[in-house]
C-alpha positions in Angstrom: 5.9 -14.0 -14.2 8.3 -11.7 -15.5 11.5 -10.9 -13.9 10.7 -7.3 -13.7 6.9 -8.2 -12.2 9.5 -10.7 -9.0 11.4 -7.0 -8.7 8.3 -5.2 -8.0 6.6 -7.6 -5.9 10.2 -8.3 -3.8 10.3 -4.7 -3.7 6.6 -4.2 -2.4 6.8 -7.4 0.2 9.8 -6.2 1.4 9.2 -2.1 2.2 6.1 -3.4 3.8 8.3 -5.7 5.8 10.2 -2.1 6.8 6.9 0.0 7.4 5.9 -3.0 9.8 9.1 -2.6 11.4 8.4 1.4 11.6 5.2 0.6 13.5 6.6 -1.5 15.6 8.8 1.3 16.8 6.1 4.0 16.7 7.4 5.6 13.9 5.0 7.1 11.1 4.7 4.2 8.1 5.4 5.6 5.0 2.1 3.8 3.7 0.4 6.1 6.7 2.6 9.2 5.5 1.5 8.4 1.9 -2.5 8.1 3.1 -2.0 11.6 4.9 -1.0 13.2 1.9 -3.5 11.8 0.0 -1.4 9.5 -2.3 -3.8 6.7 -1.9 -6.4 5.3 0.1 -7.5 2.5 2.0 -11.0 2.1 3.5 -13.5 -0.3 4.4 -15.9 -1.3 1.7 -19.2 -0.1 2.1 -20.2 -3.5 3.9 -17.8 -3.1 6.5 -16.5 -6.8 5.5 -13.5 -6.0 3.3 -10.6 -3.5 2.7 -10.3 -1.6 -0.4 -7.4 0.4 -2.5 -7.8 3.2 -4.6 -5.2 5.5 -5.7 -5.7 9.2 -4.7 -7.4 11.1 -1.7 -11.5 10.0 -1.8 -13.8 12.2 -0.3 -15.5 9.8 1.5 -19.9 10.5 2.2 -19.6 10.2 5.9 -16.8 10.5 8.0 -15.1 7.0 7.9 -12.6 5.7 10.8 -8.8 5.2 9.6 -8.5 1.4 9.2 -5.5 0.3 11.8 -2.1 0.1 10.3 -1.5 -4.1 10.8 -5.0 -4.5 9.0 -3.9 -2.6 5.9 -0.1 -4.4 5.6 -2.4 -8.1 6.4 -4.7 -6.3 3.4 -1.7 -5.4 1.1 -0.1 -8.6 1.6 -3.1 -10.8 0.7 -3.5 -8.5 -2.6 -0.2 -9.4 -3.7 0.0 -13.1 -2.8 -3.7 -13.5 -4.8 -3.4 -11.6 -7.6 -0.3 -9.8 -8.0 -2.1 -7.6 -10.3 0.6 -4.8 -11.9 -1.5 -1.6 -11.2 -1.8 -2.7 -7.6 1.8 -3.4 -7.0 2.5 -0.3 -9.1 0.5 1.8 -6.7 1.7 0.4 -3.5 5.1 0.9 -4.9 4.7 4.4 -5.5 4.2 5.1 -1.5 8.2 4.0 -1.6 9.2 6.3 -4.8 11.9 7.8 -2.7 13.7 4.2 -1.8 17.0 3.8 -3.4 15.2 0.5 -5.0 12.4 2.6 -6.5 12.3 2.1 -10.2 11.1 4.7 -12.5 9.8 1.8 -14.8 7.0 1.2 -12.3 5.8 4.5 -12.3 1.4 4.7 -13.2 
């Protein structure tokens, strides 16, 4: 892995940690805010057995129940650990683009 990839991974993991702390303090996590604004969406797979991350808002065929925050974070952590796909990392990192540690080269 490159240093940039490692830095991006660390940035995302740290921001997820901070979002978990916000959630524990009953504050809206930035991840949930980004979903509400239509920047990304985490939803259940069609079979209901897993989760899926997508860029931008998606029109659901039927109304879907939101995925609880702890379940979203656990899913994203697995995605980061399992593949560390650069586009997935950049999509997650985009939620935190307002953070001082954000780097423009991480833009999708």
